[in-house]
C-alpha positions as a Python dict, from the first residue, in 0.01 Angstrom:
ca = {
    (1, 'I'): (0, 0, 0),
    (2, 'S'): (-238, -226, 126),
    (3, 'D'): (-440, 48, 301),
    (4, 'I'): (-457, 262, -37),
    (5, 'R'): (-556, -55, -178),
    (6, 'L'): (-813, -109, 124),
    (7, 'A'): (-908, 282, 89),
    (8, 'L'): (-911, 198, -288),
    (9, 'D'): (-1179, -70, -258),
    (10, 'R'): (-1383, 137, 31),
    (11, 'S'): (-1385, 461, -181),
    (12, 'E'): (-1239, 712, 62),
    (13, 'F'): (-1028, 889, -260),
    (14, 'L'): (-1268, 1184, -339),
    (15, 'L'): (-1167, 1442, -593),
    (16, 'H'): (-1133, 1822, -525),
    (17, 'Y'): (-1175, 2073, -775),
    (18, 'Q'): (-907, 2361, -843),
    (19, 'P'): (-1031, 2631, -1047),
    (20, 'K'): (-886, 2814, -1346),
    (21, 'V'): (-942, 3158, -1382),
    (22, 'N'): (-897, 3353, -1684),
    (23, 'M'): (-770, 3698, -1537),
    (24, 'H'): (-873, 3900, -1795),
    (25, 'T'): (-1242, 3825, -1802),
    (26, 'G'): (-1282, 3675, -1444),
    (27, 'E'): (-1475, 3364, -1631),
    (28, 'V'): (-1377, 2987, -1485),
    (29, 'I'): (-1258, 2822, -1821),
    (30, 'G'): (-1172, 2502, -1593),
    (31, 'V'): (-1066, 2319, -1335),
    (32, 'E'): (-830, 2068, -1202),
    (33, 'A'): (-920, 1774, -1032),
    (34, 'L'): (-698, 1698, -730),
    (35, 'I'): (-739, 1374, -563),
    (36, 'R'): (-782, 1376, -153),
    (37, 'W'): (-807, 1070, 96),
    (38, 'Q'): (-1032, 1068, 322),
    (39, 'H'): (-901, 865, 603),
    (40, 'P'): (-1083, 691, 831),
    (41, 'D'): (-894, 765, 1118),
    (42, 'R'): (-628, 1090, 1014),
    (43, 'G'): (-902, 1272, 824),
    (44, 'L'): (-827, 1428, 472),
    (45, 'V'): (-512, 1333, 419),
    (46, 'L'): (-334, 1542, 113),
    (47, 'P'): (-154, 1340, -223),
    (48, 'S'): (206, 1402, -137),
    (49, 'A'): (150, 1152, 178),
    (50, 'F'): (10, 878, -5),
    (51, 'L'): (162, 905, -384),
    (52, 'P'): (526, 885, -351),
    (53, 'S'): (471, 574, -118),
    (54, 'I'): (325, 361, -488),
    (55, 'E'): (470, 530, -742),
    (56, 'G'): (595, 283, -1005),
    (57, 'R'): (348, 2, -843),
    (58, 'A'): (68, -179, -1021),
    (59, 'I'): (-153, 23, -725),
    (60, 'S'): (-90, 368, -909),
    (61, 'L'): (-219, 284, -1266),
    (62, 'E'): (-532, 167, -1119),
    (63, 'L'): (-607, 442, -878),
    (64, 'G'): (-426, 682, -1218),
    (65, 'E'): (-757, 503, -1361),
    (66, 'W'): (-976, 556, -1102),
    (67, 'V'): (-925, 977, -1109),
    (68, 'I'): (-983, 998, -1498),
    (69, 'D'): (-1330, 777, -1441),
    (70, 'T'): (-1437, 1007, -1148),
    (71, 'A'): (-1314, 1314, -1331),
    (72, 'L'): (-1539, 1194, -1648),
    (73, 'N'): (-1819, 1093, -1421),
    (74, 'Q'): (-1805, 1489, -1293),
    (75, 'I'): (-1804, 1646, -1621),
    (76, 'N'): (-2124, 1456, -1710),
    (77, 'Q'): (-2279, 1579, -1356),
    (78, 'W'): (-2196, 1901, -1450),
    (79, 'R'): (-2280, 1885, -1827),
    (80, 'S'): (-2649, 1804, -1722),
    (81, 'M'): (-2656, 2087, -1483),
    (82, 'G'): (-2552, 2324, -1761),
    (83, 'L'): (-2231, 2342, -1665),
    (84, 'E'): (-1977, 2315, -1938),
    (85, 'L'): (-1648, 2270, -1719),
    (86, 'P'): (-1332, 2124, -1869),
    (87, 'V'): (-1156, 1922, -1605),
    (88, 'S'): (-771, 1841, -1631),
    (89, 'V'): (-611, 1520, -1401),
    (90, 'N'): (-256, 1462, -1299),
    (91, 'I'): (-136, 1143, -1448),
    (92, 'S'): (186, 1032, -1303),
    (93, 'T'): (520, 949, -1564),
    (94, 'H'): (465, 598, -1479),
    (95, 'Q'): (125, 565, -1594),
    (96, 'L'): (175, 745, -1891),
    (97, 'Q'): (444, 537, -2036),
    (98, 'H'): (248, 211, -1948),
    (99, 'G'): (272, 10, -2254),
    (100, 'N'): (-121, 30, -2260),
    (101, 'F'): (-181, 368, -2118),
    (102, 'T'): (-352, 465, -2499),
    (103, 'S'): (-570, 164, -2459),
    (104, 'S'): (-673, 214, -2119),
    (105, 'L'): (-769, 589, -2179),
    (106, 'K'): (-962, 485, -2488),
    (107, 'V'): (-1201, 205, -2254),
    (108, 'L'): (-1260, 476, -2008),
    (109, 'L'): (-1388, 754, -2255),
    (110, 'A'): (-1604, 469, -2428),
    (111, 'A'): (-1754, 415, -2081),
    (112, 'H'): (-1854, 801, -2075),
    (113, 'P'): (-1999, 858, -2449),
    (114, 'E'): (-2208, 1160, -2318),
    (115, 'V'): (-1854, 1349, -2228),
    (116, 'E'): (-1664, 1447, -2537),
    (117, 'P'): (-1286, 1382, -2507),
    (118, 'H'): (-1187, 1765, -2535),
    (119, 'Y'): (-1361, 1829, -2209),
    (120, 'L'): (-1046, 1597, -2033),
    (121, 'G'): (-696, 1768, -2011),
    (122, 'L'): (-408, 1544, -1877),
    (123, 'E'): (-88, 1696, -1722),
    (124, 'I'): (252, 1542, -1731),
    (125, 'L'): (455, 1639, -1365),
    (126, 'E'): (716, 1732, -1486),
    (127, 'T'): (941, 1714, -1213),
    (128, 'S'): (924, 1331, -1332),
    (129, 'A'): (1175, 1209, -1540),
    (130, 'L'): (1097, 1037, -1885),
    (131, 'S'): (1272, 740, -1983),
    (132, 'D'): (1208, 799, -2406),
    (133, 'I'): (1085, 1111, -2482),
    (134, 'S'): (986, 961, -2810),
    (135, 'K'): (799, 706, -2697),
    (136, 'V'): (612, 938, -2467),
    (137, 'S'): (535, 1185, -2740),
    (138, 'T'): (408, 906, -3005),
    (139, 'T'): (146, 818, -2730),
    (140, 'M'): (41, 1181, -2662),
    (141, 'N'): (-2, 1182, -3028),
    (142, 'E'): (-266, 877, -2994),
    (143, 'C'): (-420, 1041, -2689),
    (144, 'H'): (-438, 1368, -2931),
    (145, 'E'): (-635, 1177, -3202),
    (146, 'L'): (-882, 1046, -2961),
    (147, 'G'): (-949, 1448, -2831),
    (148, 'V'): (-792, 1468, -2521),
    (149, 'R'): (-498, 1709, -2446),
    (150, 'F'): (-170, 1728, -2258),
    (151, 'A'): (-25, 2023, -2034),
    (152, 'L'): (346, 2045, -1883),
    (153, 'D'): (276, 2090, -1500),
    (154, 'D'): (515, 2187, -1230),
    (155, 'F'): (722, 2418, -1524),
    (156, 'G'): (1062, 2510, -1473),
    (157, 'T'): (1124, 2337, -1150),
    (158, 'G'): (1200, 1955, -1305),
    (159, 'Y'): (1430, 1730, -1538),
    (160, 'S'): (1429, 1904, -1886),
    (161, 'S'): (1200, 2192, -1951),
    (162, 'L'): (1331, 2325, -2277),
    (163, 'A'): (1347, 1996, -2440),
    (164, 'Y'): (1007, 1876, -2305),
    (165, 'L'): (839, 2187, -2433),
    (166, 'K'): (1052, 2161, -2764),
    (167, 'R'): (940, 1722, -2836),
    (168, 'L'): (633, 1679, -2655),
    (169, 'P'): (287, 1815, -2799),
    (170, 'A'): (150, 2035, -2494),
    (171, 'Y'): (-104, 2267, -2601),
    (172, 'L'): (-57, 2416, -2210),
    (173, 'I'): (250, 2573, -1999),
    (174, 'K'): (170, 2589, -1620),
    (175, 'I'): (445, 2791, -1391),
    (176, 'D'): (509, 2648, -1063),
    (177, 'Q'): (360, 2803, -790),
    (178, 'S'): (717, 2875, -663),
    (179, 'F'): (793, 3169, -915),
    (180, 'V'): (454, 3314, -882),
    (181, 'R'): (414, 3319, -524),
    (182, 'D'): (643, 3605, -426),
    (183, 'M'): (677, 3763, -799),
    (184, 'L'): (609, 4113, -672),
    (185, 'E'): (859, 4094, -435),
    (186, 'N'): (1124, 3895, -561),
    (187, 'A'): (1289, 4021, -900),
    (188, 'D'): (1420, 3658, -1001),
    (189, 'D'): (1092, 3493, -976),
    (190, 'L'): (944, 3788, -1193),
    (191, 'A'): (1234, 3758, -1470),
    (192, 'I'): (1128, 3358, -1469),
    (193, 'V'): (751, 3416, -1517),
    (194, 'E'): (813, 3653, -1799),
    (195, 'A'): (1047, 3405, -1906),
    (196, 'V'): (800, 3137, -1912),
    (197, 'V'): (540, 3308, -2055),
    (198, 'G'): (797, 3454, -2334),
    (199, 'L'): (822, 3084, -2439),
    (200, 'A'): (492, 2969, -2440),
    (201, 'K'): (398, 3260, -2650),
    (202, 'T'): (701, 3123, -2943),
    (203, 'F'): (600, 2813, -2886),
    (204, 'K'): (299, 2885, -2939),
    (205, 'R'): (127, 2741, -2596),
    (206, 'E'): (-142, 2863, -2361),
    (207, 'V'): (-20, 2924, -2008),
    (208, 'I'): (-200, 2915, -1691),
    (209, 'A'): (35, 3084, -1386),
    (210, 'E'): (-70, 2839, -1058),
    (211, 'G'): (-86, 2999, -720),
    (212, 'V'): (-171, 3299, -768),
    (213, 'E'): (-474, 3267, -463),
}
């Protein structure tokens, strides 16, 4: 944890951007920001190697705000180059359920007045438990009023997929890559993908398949 604090102070974290592509047109419709740690000794460290150690701790909130702030900076840089690319970032349930999440988001958006809020998307990891779905739904609606939209990430692998889909105001469902990668060889995986796409249509949500690369 102290190493992560030091890394934040030394600006050792960076974001990589994975494109989201419309498979009918080939158009890049946005990107997802993925945090990496450029460690001076260990090289490029993936988030799975350091995020679990700070889950639920104060430093995770600070790092989460850094990710949003950095993504907003990137949106502005791309817009100055003529690229209109929405950017989505992952947020932890701890961050989302923190009492001042909406007000913190307002401050971050106000610091980037040249970026329209709808260019920012927030992805909730569906593999994390939400302690109070009603409270989270209220927070999400408050963020929607600011212009920021939500997605359900890793859909189908978590605690309560259908309950989250029914009660949380997320505009987009992301099918977990564990179902997508083998869908052409595994009939069960294909059935799950088809079922999630069907759910998305029924609930009038957009859908993205992870792992198509």
